[in-house]
C-alpha positions in Angstrom: 46.1 95.2 14.2 42.4 95.1 14.5 40.4 97.8 16.7 38.4 96.6 19.4 35.4 97.3 16.9 36.0 95.4 14.5 37.7 92.4 16.1 33.6 92.7 17.9 32.8 92.1 13.8 35.2 89.5 12.7 33.7 87.6 15.4 30.6 88.4 14.8 31.2 87.0 11.2 32.7 83.5 12.3 29.7 83.4 14.7 27.3 83.7 11.4 29.7 81.4 9.2 29.7 78.7 11.9 25.9 79.1 12.5 25.2 78.8 8.8 27.5 75.5 8.7 25.9 74.0 12.3 22.1 74.3 10.3 23.0 73.4 7.6 24.4 70.1 8.6 21.9 69.4 10.8 18.9 69.5 8.1 21.6 67.8 6.3 21.7 64.8 8.9 18.6 64.9 10.2 16.9 63.1 7.1 19.5 60.1 7.5 18.6 59.8 11.0 14.7 58.9 10.3 15.6 57.7 7.0 14.4 54.6 8.4 11.2 55.4 10.0 10.3 57.5 7.4 10.8 54.8 4.8 8.7 52.5 6.5 6.2 55.1 6.7 6.2 56.0 3.0 6.9 53.0 1.1 4.8 50.4 4.3 5.7 48.7 7.0 6.9 45.6 5.4 9.2 47.2 3.2 12.8 45.4 3.9 15.8 46.9 4.8 17.4 46.8 1.1 14.8 48.1 -0.5 14.6 50.7 1.9 18.5 51.2 1.1 17.8 51.8 -2.2 15.2 53.7 -1.9 16.7 55.9 0.7 20.1 56.2 -1.2 18.4 57.8 -4.1 16.4 60.7 -2.1 19.7 61.7 -0.5 21.0 61.7 -4.3 18.6 63.7 -5.1 19.5 66.0 -2.1 23.0 65.7 -3.5 21.7 67.2 -7.0 20.0 70.1 -5.0 22.7 71.1 -3.2 25.2 70.6 -6.4 22.5 73.2 -8.4 21.7 75.3 -6.3 25.0 75.4 -4.7 26.5 76.7 -8.0 23.6 79.0 -8.5 23.8 80.4 -5.4 27.8 81.1 -5.8 27.3 83.1 -9.1 24.7 85.4 -7.7 27.1 85.8 -4.9 29.4 87.4 -7.1 27.1 89.5 -8.6 24.8 90.8 -5.8 26.9 89.9 -2.7 28.0 87.5 -0.1 25.7 88.3 2.6 22.6 88.7 0.8 22.9 84.8 -0.9 23.6 83.9 2.7 20.8 84.7 3.9 18.9 83.4 1.5 20.4 79.9 1.2 19.8 79.8 4.9 15.9 80.6 4.7 15.8 78.3 1.8 17.0 74.9 4.1 15.5 75.9 6.8 11.5 76.0 5.2 12.2 73.2 2.6 13.2 70.9 5.8 9.8 71.8 7.6 8.0 70.6 4.9 9.7 67.7 4.7 7.9 66.8 7.4 4.4 66.6 5.4 5.4 64.7 2.8 3.1 61.1 2.3 5.4 59.7 0.0 8.6 59.1 -1.0 8.4 61.1 -4.1 7.1 63.9 -2.4 9.9 63.4 0.0 12.7 63.7 -2.7 11.6 66.7 -3.9 11.4 68.3 -0.7 15.1 67.2 -0.2 15.9 68.2 -3.4 15.0 71.9 -2.3 17.1 71.6 0.6 19.8 70.8 -1.1 19.6 74.0 -3.3 20.0 76.2 0.2 22.8 73.6 1.8 25.0 73.9 -1.3 25.0 77.3 -1.5 25.6 78.1 2.3 28.9 76.7 3.4 30.7 77.9 0.0 28.9 81.4 0.3 29.7 81.8 4.0 33.3 80.3 3.9 34.0 83.2 0.9 32.5 85.9 3.0 34.4 84.6 6.5 37.6 84.5 4.3 37.2 87.9 2.8 36.9 89.4 6.2 39.2 87.8 7.7 42.9 88.8 7.5 45.4 86.7 6.0 47.4 85.5 9.0 43.9 84.5 10.9 42.2 82.9 8.1 43.6 79.0 8.5 42.6 79.5 12.3 38.9 81.3 10.9 38.3 78.1 8.0 38.8 75.5 10.9 36.4 76.9 13.1 33.5 77.5 10.8 34.3 73.9 10.1 33.5 72.5 13.1 30.2 73.9 13.5 29.3 70.8 10.7 29.5 68.3 13.7 28.1 70.7 16.0 24.9 70.5 13.3 25.1 66.6 13.3 24.9 66.6 16.8 22.1 68.9 17.5 20.2 66.5 14.7 20.8 63.3 17.0 19.5 65.7 19.6 15.9 66.3 18.2 16.0 63.4 17.0 16.4 62.3 20.5 13.7 64.7 22.2 11.3 64.4 19.6 12.1 61.1 17.6 9.2 59.6 19.8 6.6 61.9 18.6 7.3 60.2 14.9 10.0 61.4 12.2 8.0 64.5 10.9 8.1 66.1 14.2 11.3 65.9 13.8 11.9 68.0 9.8 9.5 70.6 11.7 12.0 71.5 14.3 14.6 71.5 11.7 12.9 74.9 10.1 14.2 76.7 12.8 17.3 78.2 11.5 15.3 80.4 9.4 14.9 82.7 12.6 18.5 83.3 12.0 18.3 85.0 8.8 15.9 87.8 10.8 19.2 88.5 13.0 22.1 88.4 10.1 20.0 90.8 8.1 20.6 93.7 10.3 24.1 92.9 11.1 26.5 92.1 8.3 27.9 94.0 5.6 29.5 93.7 2.5 33.4 92.3 2.6 35.4 95.3 1.2 37.2 93.2 -1.0 33.9 92.3 -2.8 32.6 96.1 -2.2 35.8 97.6 -4.3 35.7 94.6 -6.9 31.7 95.0 -7.3 32.6 98.7 -8.2 34.9 98.0 -10.5 33.1 95.1 -12.4 30.4 98.1 -12.9 32.1 101.1 -13.5 34.1 99.0 -16.4 30.6 97.2 -17.2 29.5 101.1 -18.3 32.8 102.5 -19.9 33.5 99.0 -21.5 37.2 100.2 -21.6 38.8 96.9 -21.4 42.0 97.4 -21.3 44.6 95.0 -19.7 44.3 91.4 -19.5 42.7 91.6 -16.2 40.2 93.9 -16.9 38.7 92.0 -20.0 38.3 89.2 -17.0 35.2 91.1 -16.3 33.6 91.0 -19.3 33.2 87.3 -19.1 30.7 85.2 -17.3 32.0 84.1 -13.9 31.6 80.5 -14.4 32.8 80.5 -17.6 36.1 81.9 -16.7 36.8 79.1 -14.0 37.3 77.3 -17.1 39.5 79.2 -19.2 43.3 78.7 -19.6 44.9 80.6 -16.7 41.9 79.3 -13.9 41.4 75.5 -15.3 43.7 73.6 -13.5 42.6 75.2 -10.1 39.3 74.7 -10.9 40.0 70.7 -11.2 42.2 70.4 -9.1 39.4 72.4 -6.4 37.4 70.2 -8.3 38.3 66.7 -7.7 39.4 67.2 -4.3 35.8 68.0 -3.3 34.6 65.1 -4.7 37.0 62.7 -2.5 36.0 64.5 0.2 32.3 64.2 -0.1 32.0 60.8 -1.8 33.4 59.8 1.3 31.4 61.3 3.4 27.9 61.2 1.6 29.4 56.8 1.0 30.0 56.2 4.2 29.9 58.0 7.5 26.1 58.7 6.6 24.9 55.4 7.1 26.6 55.2 10.7 22.6 55.3 12.1 21.7 52.4 9.3 24.4 50.5 11.1 24.0 50.9 14.5 20.5 49.9 14.0 21.9 46.8 12.4 24.3 46.3 15.3 21.4 47.0 17.8 18.9 44.8 16.3 21.3 42.0 15.7 21.5 41.9 19.6 18.5 42.1 20.9 17.9 45.7 21.7 14.5 46.8 21.5 13.3 49.7 19.3 13.0 52.1 22.5 17.1 52.1 23.2 17.5 52.8 19.4 17.3 56.0 19.3 20.1 56.3 22.5 22.4 54.0 21.0 22.0 56.4 17.6 22.6 59.7 19.5 25.4 58.6 21.6 27.0 57.1 18.9 26.3 60.3 16.6 28.1 62.3 19.7 31.4 60.3 19.5 31.4 60.8 15.4 31.3 64.7 15.9 33.4 64.9 19.1 36.2 63.3 16.3 34.9 65.4 13.7 35.5 68.6 16.4 38.5 67.4 17.0 39.8 67.0 13.3 38.3 69.8 12.4 40.3 72.3 14.7 43.5 70.0 14.0 43.3 71.1 10.5 44.5 74.6 11.6 48.0 72.9 13.2 48.2 70.1 10.9 48.3 73.1 8.3 50.5 75.7 9.5 53.4 72.7 10.0 52.5 70.9 6.8 50.6 73.7 4.5 48.0 72.5 2.6 48.7 69.8 0.8 50.4 68.3 3.7 47.3 68.7 5.5 45.2 67.2 2.3 47.5 64.1 2.8 47.6 63.9 6.3 43.8 63.0 6.4 43.2 61.2 3.3 46.4 58.6 3.6 45.3 58.0 7.3 41.4 57.6 6.1 42.4 55.0 4.0 45.1 53.1 6.2 42.7 53.0 9.5 38.2 53.7 8.3 38.1 50.8 6.3 39.2 48.2 9.3 36.7 49.8 11.5 33.3 49.4 9.6 35.0 45.8 8.8 35.4 45.3 12.2 31.4 46.8 12.8 30.4 43.4 14.4 30.1 44.9 18.2 28.4 48.0 19.1 30.3 48.6 22.0 34.1 48.3 19.6 32.0 50.8 17.1 31.4 53.3 19.4 34.9 53.1 20.5 36.1 53.3 16.7 34.0 56.1 15.9 35.8 59.4 16.5 38.3 58.0 14.6 36.0 58.2 11.8 34.6 61.6 12.3 38.1 63.0 12.7 39.4 61.8 9.6 36.1 61.8 7.1 34.8 65.0 8.4 37.5 66.5 9.8 39.3 67.0 5.9 36.6 69.4 5.2 38.0 72.5 7.5 41.0 72.6 3.9 37.9 73.6 1.4 37.2 77.0 3.5 40.7 77.3 3.5 42.6 76.5 0.7 39.5 77.4 -2.3 39.4 80.8 -1.6 43.3 81.0 -2.0 42.8 80.0 -5.3 40.9 82.2 -6.6 40.4 86.2 -7.3 37.6 88.1 -5.8 36.0 88.6 -9.2 35.2 84.7 -9.4 35.7 83.9 -5.9 32.4 82.9 -4.8 31.6 80.8 -7.8 34.6 79.1 -7.8 33.9 77.5 -4.4 30.5 76.8 -5.0 31.1 75.8 -8.6 34.5 73.1 -7.0 32.4 72.3 -4.1 29.3 71.8 -5.7 30.4 70.9 -8.2 31.7 67.6 -6.6 28.0 67.1 -5.2 27.1 66.1 -9.4 29.7 64.0 -9.3 28.9 62.2 -5.9 25.5 62.1 -6.9 25.8 58.5 -7.5 28.0 58.1 -4.0 24.7 56.8 -1.6 23.1 54.7 -5.0 26.6 52.9 -5.1 26.9 52.3 -0.9 23.2 51.2 -2.0 24.3 48.7 -4.3 27.0 47.3 -2.5 24.3 47.5 0.6 22.8 44.3 -1.4 25.9 43.0 -2.8 26.7 42.2 0.7 23.5 41.1 1.5 22.3 44.2 4.0 25.4 44.9 5.3 26.0 48.6 5.4 29.5 48.0 7.3 31.3 46.6 4.3 30.0 49.0 2.0 31.0 51.6 4.2 34.4 50.4 4.0 34.2 49.6 0.0 33.5 53.4 -0.5 36.8 54.4 1.7 39.1 53.4 -0.9 38.2 56.9 -2.8 41.1 58.2 -1.1 43.5 57.0 -3.1 42.6 59.1 -5.6 42.7 62.3 -3.6 46.2 61.2 -2.6 47.2 61.5 -6.3 45.5 64.9 -7.6 47.5 66.2 -4.6 50.3 66.4 -7.0 49.2 68.7 -9.4 47.8 71.3 -6.3 49.6 74.4 -6.3 50.7 75.1 -2.4 49.3 78.5 -1.4 50.5 78.4 2.2 52.3 82.1 3.5 49.7 83.9 0.3 47.7 86.1 0.6 44.3 86.1 -0.5 44.6 87.4 -4.2 42.4 90.2 -5.7 
């Protein structure tokens, strides 16, 4: 039973991981909210919505590629130099690059800055999740993971709030405000410490490297590069399960729910709503979306305790497959879509609570951060084509963002199949 001082530190770790993920979500969503006005500026006022969808998807894919590449590299770094140091580097990077996005004078420049923003975004979540998993006791880890994941929709809300408060001054100012999370690194630098699990494992890695006395099979694993070890016979199945589950979840979010601001603007203009009220509608809709997302993230905790890890993922994938496409197809009226938006958030974002809980349970300490970032950010490589496919579908559906989003949600079928091969980890201690 942890004492008062230990409880206080555990709560600090939880808040730090949560805030890192809040600002991660915020800086991710800022682009989606200001995509249309930004590309109108960078491509010309007479640019069509189809062209904006095309270039907007390309820029989003640059972000995903940066997140995939940077995330994997930061994960490897976290296994070798520590969770805390790497976490601080990721937050600093995505904050500063978001701010620089505001000075872009072409879509190419914006794509470059968003690529570097993705570098930090990709590493922050996975490293924060590992830090949380290794710091919190086994019987409380599910709650901590669900609470941390709830930070993402809060970040969405902050992004919408920033746009609502400063958006009238232009999209550049929205990005400038997005640089503020960099200040968080100053505070965290002096408060967080490396988890004991990593410290012990790191000490063992150093000792074995010095002596070269690798005797047991488990000790021989320290002689291998962490990334290569993931694809060894011992871990390949778990790596593929984690990678595919994350791919399904990310494909659904990036390919569908991130286009909601564009859907709202389309509905607003088709009903004669003036530009002065569009930002307000986007803010209200994202607020509704985030209420559902927060509930969905927190719901993973009791659902997985009742149904297990596999059962919880099945719940979210199956409900998403059956319910979300009809919601998008019914997106002909703003009020109706607004009222149904929380369901999209509950499923589409809520399922991500499974990853800070499930992925750390699949791998030992020596490769945990590498595995976490490889599974999650390796999935981002696969989902690079998600916004491009959605952009193609938008063109195929004559600029109808809603129909394109509905079609993308069929990806959940793959997730249901993958669960047949996933190991159940409920009730098991975090492997050393």
